[in-house]
N, C-alpha and C positions, 0 to 999 in steps of 0.2 A: 372452498372458502368463498365468502360473499363477493370478493372482488375478482374471482377467477374469470367469470364471464365477461366482465368489463375489460380486463386486461387482454383476453383472447380477442375480443372485438377490435380493440384499439391496435392490436398487433397486426391486424389485416389492413389497417389504414386509420390514421389518427383523425382525419376529417373527410367529409364527403367531397367529391370532386365538383367542379363548377357546373358540370352537366347535370348532376343529380340535384344540386340546389336549384338550378334553373327549372327543372321539371316540377319540383314540389312547391317552389315559391317564386323564383325570379321571373320566368316567362309564363307561369301558370295563369290561367284565366278562370273567372267565374262564367259558367255556361248556362244558356237559357234555351237551347234547342238541341235535340237529340236524334241520333240515328236509331234504327230499329235493332241494332246489334244487342243481343242479350248479355247479361252479366252471369258469368259462371258462379253458381251458388257457393263454391269453395272460396271465392274471393271475399265474400262477406265475412266468413269465419276468419280469414287471414287478416282482413282489415281490422276486425274487432280485436283480435289477439294483439296486434301491434298497438292499437289504441289503448288497450287495457294496461300495457306496459308503461304508459306515461305516468308521471308523478301527479298525485293529488294530495291535498291536505290530509294528514293522518292516514294516508292510503285509503281514503274513504270511498273512492270509486262510486260516486252517486249517480253517474250517468246510466240511463237505460235506453236501449235502442230498439225501435220497431221498424222493420224493413217492409215497407208497403209496396207490393207489386201486383197483387191480384186486382181484378176489375172491381170486386166488392170493396176492397180496402181503398182503392183510388177514389171510388164514388164517395165513401165516407170522408176521405180527406178533402175531396173537391168541394164539399159543402163548407169547409172552413177557410179556404184560400180566397184571396181577393180575385176578382175577375181577371186582372192583368197578369196574375200568376198562374191561372188555371192550366193553360197549355204547357207551361214550363214543367208543372208537376205531372200532368196527365201523360205527357209524351215521354217522360223519363222512365227507363226500365225499372228503376227502384227509387223510391223516395224514403229517406230515413227520417224518422221522427227522433230527434235527439231530446231526450227527456231526463228528468231527475227524480230520484226517490227521496222525498222529504224525511223518510224514516230509514235512510241509509245507515244511521248509527246503530241499528239493531244488528248489523253484520260486523261491527267493529271488533268483537272478540275473535272473529275469524281473520279479518283483514289487518288488525292492529293489535295482535295478541299480547304484546309485552306491556301494555298499560291499559287500565280500564277507563274508558272515556265516554261511555254511553250516557252517564248522568248529565254531562255538560250539555248535551243536545236534548235529551228526554225532558229536561226541566226548562228548556228554552227553545220553543218552537221557532221563534224568529231567527235565532242563530242557526238552527238546523236548516231553515229555508235558505238563508243567505249563503251558508256553506255549500249546500247542495247545488244551488243555482250557479255560484261562481265556479265550482269545480266541474260541474257538468259542461259549462261553457268551455273550460280548458280542454276537457275530453272531446268535445265537439270539434275543437281546432285540431287536436291530435288526429281525430277521425278523418278530417278533410286532407291533412297531409299524408296520412297512411294510404288513403284511397288513391291519391295522385301517385304515390310511390309504387303502388301496384298497377298503375297504368290506366286508371279510370279518370274521368273528368267529373267535376263537382260543381254544384251551384247551390249555395246556401240561400235560404229564404226566411224572411221574417214577416212577410205580408200575409198574415193569416190570423184567425181567431184562436188564441190559445184555449179559450173556454170551450169552443166547439170541438177542438181536437181532444181536449181532456174528457169531455163528456162521451165522445165516440170511442175513444181507445182506452181510457184509464178510469172510467167511472167506478166508484167504490174502492179505489186503491189510494195509496199515498204517493203515486207517481203523477207528475205534472210535466207538460211539454215545455221545452225551451225554444228550439228553433227547428226548421226543416232543412234537409239537405238532399237535393236531387243527385242521383248517381247514374253514370252511364258512359257512353262514348259519344262525344259531342258532335253535332253538326256544325262544323267550323265555318260554314258559309254565313252563319248568322252572327258572327262576331263583329264587333265594332272596335274602334281604336281603344287601346288600353288607356284608362284615365290616369292622370298624374298622381304621384304620391308626394308627401311632404319630404323634403330633403333633411338630412341629418341635423343641420343647423337650426331648422325650424321646429323640429320635434324633440330634440335631445339636448341635454346639458350634462356637463361633467363637472363635478364639484369636489 
């Protein structure tokens, strides 16, 4: 039955303990410097599988991931990033390009088989773009949390030229870049004090 897996998971524990939440969000940091320790390739598969399980609108799954780790790939990506971000990207064992497919809707018969929704997006490219961008951003957040859950450190980056990345990695396709995320095992000596967050009262309301 559809709920069996959920019930089985909850039977093992209804909530994450405080330590687990601390690892993925509470004390987790964005990192900018990296050790030379490599990433086990199997981790990338595990992180993607966890990411793909997260919810998206109409199960559209528009995110596409390119794991850049070769010297050739890093050189192409380096041409797109701002100088202040170059070392952060170049020194990371892997830099993920979190991208989105503007024609994600072509796969809806497979991903959302109980209702035909392709025409909604095929006839409205602006809606397809908006939906793909929003949901790939969600998937990018799932990706970062999954990476932390599997023991990696992450550092998301937006200081780059999307146009250069798209030309280098996605030319001739319907895929476009959203943001970058460096992955690896951080050099924690480069950390600075964690910046403040808005308290509940400043950011939230209950109505």
